[in-house]
C-alpha positions, 0 to 999 in steps of 0.5 A: 610578495607571494603568499605561502600557507605555511607562513600563514600558520607560522604567523597565526601561531604567534598570534594564537599564543600572544592573545591567549596571554592577553585573555588570561591576564584580562579575564582572570589575573584580577581574580588571582590578585583578589585571591591573594588579598589585594585591594581594588587600587592595587589590582588596578595598578598591577593590571595597568603595568602592561599598558604602561609598558606598551605606552613607554617602550614599543617606540624604543623597540620599533626604533631598534628594529628599524635601525638594525634591520633585524626585526625578527631577531628583536622579537625572538630575544624579547620573547625569550626574556619575557619567559624568563622574567615571568617566572618571578611570579612563582617567588612572590605574592607581595605587591612590590615584588609582583609589581617588579616582576610584571614591569620587567616581563611587560618591558619585553612582552611589549616589544613583540606585537607592533613588530609582528603587526608590521611583519604581517602587513609587509608579508601580505603586501597588496593583500592587507585587507586579509590581515584579519584572517591571520589576526583572527587566530589571536582571537581563537587563542583568546577564546581558548584561554578564557573558556578553558580557564573559566571552566577550569577555575570552577573546579581548581584553585585560581593559583593554577593560573601561574602554570598556565602562564608559563605554557603560554609564554613558551608558546609565544617563544616557539612561534617567535622563532617560526615567523618568516623574514620579510623585506621592507620596501623603500618608500618616498617618505623614507627621507622624512622624519617620523614626527613629520608623519605623526603631526599630519592632522589626520594622524593626530586625530586618528591617534587621539580618537583611538586613545579615547577608545582604549581608555574606554576599554580600560575599566572593561579589562580590569573590572569586568570579570570581578563585576560579573562574579560580584553579580552572581555569574559563575566563572564559566559564565564569565568565560563564555561572555568573554568568548562570545565577544571574541567569536563575533570579533573573529567573524568581523575579521573575516568580513573585513575584505567585504566591508573595506570593499564597500565602505571607507575606513573612516565610516567603519571606524565611526560606526565602531565608536558609536557601537562602543557608546552603546556597549558600555552603557549596556554593561553598566546598567544592564548587568541584571539582564543577561540578554542585554549583556549578550548583546553588549558582547556581540558589539565587541565585533565592532568596538574591537574587531572592526576598530582594530582592523581599520586602525592597522590599515590606516597606520599602514597607509600613513607609515610606510618603508623604514617608518613602518615598525616605528609607526606601528609602535607609536600607534600601540604606545599612544592608543592601547598603551597610554589609553589603557593606562589612563583608563585603568587607573581612572577605573579604580576610584570610579569603581570604589567611590561611584560604582560600576554603572558610573564607571562604565558610563565614563567609558561610554563618554570617552568613546563618544568623545572619540566619535566626535573627533572622527566626525569632525575630521573624517566625515568628508575625508578621502581616506578609503581602502583600495577596492579588492574583490571580497572573495580573493 
């Protein structure tokens, strides 16, 4: 398929606003909830709503998109309904009310990303190693959100986050209407059931390991900002620490064609898990030493950037043709969805009863178990990326 710069910007714009939303919720929504006097368990439950919805419903949206052949229409309708349902945050500060609002909004919000990921990879065709260059605009959106809001909240009330959310949701809707249509090409696996593909041993190990990686990150996304503020870091410093990790993530996205040309996907994935073990131990036990925290954030390049790019590449290899949207949806549901839910819910009792150091040591243990799974299955695997010239 011929690549078109104008289309690159259309897809990139969607990623920008979608991950600006992720940055807002991951970095500062917990501080807003804390400001209206919710306790740690309530915050953990509310911040686990999005992962729960990413666990339960993307497969439904993927099935609907593949069944109707209207992938982009599903994305656009979901974006519209997400905007409308988000407005409910202005009308309640009660736990039950906010829980309901977040559930409805996240039901629609969860629909978009697996379908857009499938669209992007289909659009890139044989150039899928360059996925990271488009996806990096999501990282830019995340940085803009965490830095801008981090500095803003040193001067304005955290409640202004509600209006920021409206602007971001409208941006998602705008670019959902700009994503180019793509043709899903037939594949020899089209006649097979989706579950037959899922139950391949390599797919099961991939999903299991990535579930553990998402679980490991659950405490990070829920309590990292509170953890830093409790240890006397300013909100702007919190924003810069989040941004540093994502800046490094962008760098590795651009380096992925070079890395994939020289290393197998399994090797890159295993290194990502090893870096995650180190990162969470540094966060848990090195909060008083800024250089250690800075290094831990640099490791985000591996623990999310390389991990995510390789995960998308492997899912694209395993699920093709009419199973592409469902494959991406299942991957998101089982890994970022279920893993995020379990990690988020376990983080609250660990935080309250054992403290942050033990909580992040738990994250390191989960990443280590994921690494063991990968070493067991992929150490001698022939899962490789077809070489491409890095400068193309």
